Chimera marker file (.cmm) of the C-alpha trace (Angstrom):
<marker_set name="trace">
<marker id="1" x="-13.133" y="58.504" z="-47.205" r="1" g="1" b="0" radius="0.5"/>
<marker id="2" x="-10.626" y="56.009" z="-45.836" r="1" g="1" b="0" radius="0.5"/>
<marker id="3" x="-8.221" y="56.730" z="-42.979" r="1" g="1" b="0" radius="0.5"/>
<marker id="4" x="-4.866" y="55.121" z="-42.303" r="1" g="1" b="0" radius="0.5"/>
<marker id="5" x="-4.528" y="54.248" z="-38.631" r="1" g="1" b="0" radius="0.5"/>
<marker id="6" x="-1.627" y="51.815" z="-39.104" r="1" g="1" b="0" radius="0.5"/>
<marker id="7" x="0.742" y="54.090" z="-37.198" r="1" g="1" b="0" radius="0.5"/>
<marker id="8" x="-1.366" y="53.576" z="-34.055" r="1" g="1" b="0" radius="0.5"/>
<marker id="9" x="-0.758" y="49.814" z="-33.943" r="1" g="1" b="0" radius="0.5"/>
<marker id="10" x="2.952" y="50.416" z="-33.276" r="1" g="1" b="0" radius="0.5"/>
<marker id="11" x="2.339" y="52.569" z="-30.215" r="1" g="1" b="0" radius="0.5"/>
<marker id="12" x="2.950" y="51.537" z="-26.629" r="1" g="1" b="0" radius="0.5"/>
<marker id="13" x="0.167" y="52.272" z="-24.146" r="1" g="1" b="0" radius="0.5"/>
<marker id="14" x="1.266" y="55.308" z="-22.115" r="1" g="1" b="0" radius="0.5"/>
<marker id="15" x="0.003" y="53.560" z="-18.966" r="1" g="1" b="0" radius="0.5"/>
<marker id="16" x="2.921" y="51.140" z="-19.404" r="1" g="1" b="0" radius="0.5"/>
<marker id="17" x="5.543" y="53.890" z="-19.651" r="1" g="1" b="0" radius="0.5"/>
<marker id="18" x="7.911" y="54.189" z="-16.703" r="1" g="1" b="0" radius="0.5"/>
<marker id="19" x="10.234" y="57.167" z="-16.500" r="1" g="1" b="0" radius="0.5"/>
<marker id="20" x="12.828" y="57.535" z="-13.764" r="1" g="1" b="0" radius="0.5"/>
<marker id="21" x="12.336" y="60.594" z="-11.581" r="1" g="1" b="0" radius="0.5"/>
<marker id="22" x="16.125" y="60.844" z="-11.394" r="1" g="1" b="0" radius="0.5"/>
<marker id="23" x="16.330" y="62.030" z="-15.021" r="1" g="1" b="0" radius="0.5"/>
<marker id="24" x="16.480" y="65.723" z="-15.868" r="1" g="1" b="0" radius="0.5"/>
<marker id="25" x="13.440" y="67.168" z="-17.721" r="1" g="1" b="0" radius="0.5"/>
<marker id="26" x="15.133" y="66.937" z="-21.139" r="1" g="1" b="0" radius="0.5"/>
<marker id="27" x="16.040" y="63.277" z="-20.554" r="1" g="1" b="0" radius="0.5"/>
<marker id="28" x="12.469" y="62.550" z="-19.380" r="1" g="1" b="0" radius="0.5"/>
<marker id="29" x="11.133" y="63.970" z="-22.667" r="1" g="1" b="0" radius="0.5"/>
<marker id="30" x="13.508" y="61.866" z="-24.748" r="1" g="1" b="0" radius="0.5"/>
<marker id="31" x="12.674" y="58.763" z="-22.716" r="1" g="1" b="0" radius="0.5"/>
<marker id="32" x="8.908" y="59.364" z="-23.121" r="1" g="1" b="0" radius="0.5"/>
<marker id="33" x="9.237" y="59.613" z="-26.908" r="1" g="1" b="0" radius="0.5"/>
<marker id="34" x="11.570" y="56.599" z="-27.033" r="1" g="1" b="0" radius="0.5"/>
<marker id="35" x="9.162" y="54.445" z="-25.038" r="1" g="1" b="0" radius="0.5"/>
<marker id="36" x="5.900" y="55.566" z="-26.657" r="1" g="1" b="0" radius="0.5"/>
<marker id="37" x="7.183" y="55.778" z="-30.213" r="1" g="1" b="0" radius="0.5"/>
<marker id="38" x="5.740" y="59.242" z="-30.889" r="1" g="1" b="0" radius="0.5"/>
<marker id="39" x="5.470" y="62.734" z="-29.462" r="1" g="1" b="0" radius="0.5"/>
<marker id="40" x="2.095" y="63.453" z="-31.069" r="1" g="1" b="0" radius="0.5"/>
<marker id="41" x="0.246" y="60.128" z="-31.352" r="1" g="1" b="0" radius="0.5"/>
<marker id="42" x="-0.718" y="58.433" z="-28.083" r="1" g="1" b="0" radius="0.5"/>
<marker id="43" x="-2.396" y="55.228" z="-26.987" r="1" g="1" b="0" radius="0.5"/>
<marker id="44" x="-4.183" y="54.951" z="-23.634" r="1" g="1" b="0" radius="0.5"/>
<marker id="45" x="-5.787" y="51.541" z="-23.215" r="1" g="1" b="0" radius="0.5"/>
<marker id="46" x="-8.065" y="51.109" z="-26.227" r="1" g="1" b="0" radius="0.5"/>
<marker id="47" x="-8.097" y="54.828" z="-27.026" r="1" g="1" b="0" radius="0.5"/>
<marker id="48" x="-5.698" y="56.145" z="-29.657" r="1" g="1" b="0" radius="0.5"/>
<marker id="49" x="-5.401" y="59.875" z="-30.308" r="1" g="1" b="0" radius="0.5"/>
<marker id="50" x="-3.283" y="62.257" z="-32.312" r="1" g="1" b="0" radius="0.5"/>
<marker id="51" x="-2.498" y="65.633" z="-30.757" r="1" g="1" b="0" radius="0.5"/>
<marker id="52" x="-1.992" y="68.566" z="-33.091" r="1" g="1" b="0" radius="0.5"/>
<marker id="53" x="-0.215" y="71.538" z="-31.572" r="1" g="1" b="0" radius="0.5"/>
<marker id="54" x="0.231" y="73.782" z="-34.597" r="1" g="1" b="0" radius="0.5"/>
<marker id="55" x="3.290" y="75.954" z="-34.192" r="1" g="1" b="0" radius="0.5"/>
<marker id="56" x="3.833" y="75.189" z="-30.502" r="1" g="1" b="0" radius="0.5"/>
<marker id="57" x="7.458" y="74.460" z="-29.606" r="1" g="1" b="0" radius="0.5"/>
<marker id="58" x="8.232" y="70.786" z="-28.975" r="1" g="1" b="0" radius="0.5"/>
<marker id="59" x="9.484" y="71.605" z="-25.457" r="1" g="1" b="0" radius="0.5"/>
<marker id="60" x="6.143" y="73.205" z="-24.506" r="1" g="1" b="0" radius="0.5"/>
<marker id="61" x="4.143" y="70.366" z="-26.052" r="1" g="1" b="0" radius="0.5"/>
<marker id="62" x="6.096" y="67.704" z="-24.164" r="1" g="1" b="0" radius="0.5"/>
<marker id="63" x="5.920" y="69.698" z="-20.926" r="1" g="1" b="0" radius="0.5"/>
<marker id="64" x="2.115" y="69.655" z="-21.293" r="1" g="1" b="0" radius="0.5"/>
<marker id="65" x="2.101" y="65.890" z="-21.899" r="1" g="1" b="0" radius="0.5"/>
<marker id="66" x="4.469" y="65.072" z="-19.029" r="1" g="1" b="0" radius="0.5"/>
<marker id="67" x="2.848" y="67.693" z="-16.730" r="1" g="1" b="0" radius="0.5"/>
<marker id="68" x="6.067" y="69.511" z="-15.944" r="1" g="1" b="0" radius="0.5"/>
<link id1="1" id2="2" r="1" g="1" b="0" radius="0.2"/>
<link id1="2" id2="3" r="1" g="1" b="0" radius="0.2"/>
<link id1="3" id2="4" r="1" g="1" b="0" radius="0.2"/>
<link id1="4" id2="5" r="1" g="1" b="0" radius="0.2"/>
<link id1="5" id2="6" r="1" g="1" b="0" radius="0.2"/>
<link id1="6" id2="7" r="1" g="1" b="0" radius="0.2"/>
<link id1="7" id2="8" r="1" g="1" b="0" radius="0.2"/>
<link id1="8" id2="9" r="1" g="1" b="0" radius="0.2"/>
<link id1="9" id2="10" r="1" g="1" b="0" radius="0.2"/>
<link id1="10" id2="11" r="1" g="1" b="0" radius="0.2"/>
<link id1="11" id2="12" r="1" g="1" b="0" radius="0.2"/>
<link id1="12" id2="13" r="1" g="1" b="0" radius="0.2"/>
<link id1="13" id2="14" r="1" g="1" b="0" radius="0.2"/>
<link id1="14" id2="15" r="1" g="1" b="0" radius="0.2"/>
<link id1="15" id2="16" r="1" g="1" b="0" radius="0.2"/>
<link id1="16" id2="17" r="1" g="1" b="0" radius="0.2"/>
<link id1="17" id2="18" r="1" g="1" b="0" radius="0.2"/>
<link id1="18" id2="19" r="1" g="1" b="0" radius="0.2"/>
<link id1="19" id2="20" r="1" g="1" b="0" radius="0.2"/>
<link id1="20" id2="21" r="1" g="1" b="0" radius="0.2"/>
<link id1="21" id2="22" r="1" g="1" b="0" radius="0.2"/>
<link id1="22" id2="23" r="1" g="1" b="0" radius="0.2"/>
<link id1="23" id2="24" r="1" g="1" b="0" radius="0.2"/>
<link id1="24" id2="25" r="1" g="1" b="0" radius="0.2"/>
<link id1="25" id2="26" r="1" g="1" b="0" radius="0.2"/>
<link id1="26" id2="27" r="1" g="1" b="0" radius="0.2"/>
<link id1="27" id2="28" r="1" g="1" b="0" radius="0.2"/>
<link id1="28" id2="29" r="1" g="1" b="0" radius="0.2"/>
<link id1="29" id2="30" r="1" g="1" b="0" radius="0.2"/>
<link id1="30" id2="31" r="1" g="1" b="0" radius="0.2"/>
<link id1="31" id2="32" r="1" g="1" b="0" radius="0.2"/>
<link id1="32" id2="33" r="1" g="1" b="0" radius="0.2"/>
<link id1="33" id2="34" r="1" g="1" b="0" radius="0.2"/>
<link id1="34" id2="35" r="1" g="1" b="0" radius="0.2"/>
<link id1="35" id2="36" r="1" g="1" b="0" radius="0.2"/>
<link id1="36" id2="37" r="1" g="1" b="0" radius="0.2"/>
<link id1="37" id2="38" r="1" g="1" b="0" radius="0.2"/>
<link id1="38" id2="39" r="1" g="1" b="0" radius="0.2"/>
<link id1="39" id2="40" r="1" g="1" b="0" radius="0.2"/>
<link id1="40" id2="41" r="1" g="1" b="0" radius="0.2"/>
<link id1="41" id2="42" r="1" g="1" b="0" radius="0.2"/>
<link id1="42" id2="43" r="1" g="1" b="0" radius="0.2"/>
<link id1="43" id2="44" r="1" g="1" b="0" radius="0.2"/>
<link id1="44" id2="45" r="1" g="1" b="0" radius="0.2"/>
<link id1="45" id2="46" r="1" g="1" b="0" radius="0.2"/>
<link id1="46" id2="47" r="1" g="1" b="0" radius="0.2"/>
<link id1="47" id2="48" r="1" g="1" b="0" radius="0.2"/>
<link id1="48" id2="49" r="1" g="1" b="0" radius="0.2"/>
<link id1="49" id2="50" r="1" g="1" b="0" radius="0.2"/>
<link id1="50" id2="51" r="1" g="1" b="0" radius="0.2"/>
<link id1="51" id2="52" r="1" g="1" b="0" radius="0.2"/>
<link id1="52" id2="53" r="1" g="1" b="0" radius="0.2"/>
<link id1="53" id2="54" r="1" g="1" b="0" radius="0.2"/>
<link id1="54" id2="55" r="1" g="1" b="0" radius="0.2"/>
<link id1="55" id2="56" r="1" g="1" b="0" radius="0.2"/>
<link id1="56" id2="57" r="1" g="1" b="0" radius="0.2"/>
<link id1="57" id2="58" r="1" g="1" b="0" radius="0.2"/>
<link id1="58" id2="59" r="1" g="1" b="0" radius="0.2"/>
<link id1="59" id2="60" r="1" g="1" b="0" radius="0.2"/>
<link id1="60" id2="61" r="1" g="1" b="0" radius="0.2"/>
<link id1="61" id2="62" r="1" g="1" b="0" radius="0.2"/>
<link id1="62" id2="63" r="1" g="1" b="0" radius="0.2"/>
<link id1="63" id2="64" r="1" g="1" b="0" radius="0.2"/>
<link id1="64" id2="65" r="1" g="1" b="0" radius="0.2"/>
<link id1="65" id2="66" r="1" g="1" b="0" radius="0.2"/>
<link id1="66" id2="67" r="1" g="1" b="0" radius="0.2"/>
<link id1="67" id2="68" r="1" g="1" b="0" radius="0.2"/>
</marker_set>
């Protein structure tokens, strides 16, 4: 079985993400996705993961990621 991890190589390490505290929560979510390149696939250093949330609303998922 062969996996395709090519989408991970395009990701920005979330440790390099900077989000202004002056933005409203909705703008922070958009900025996080814009900077990282994905709302479900994340890179932290050398670790790359894909988060699967099932039917969870995008707002709840991003609130969990951003620790709102």
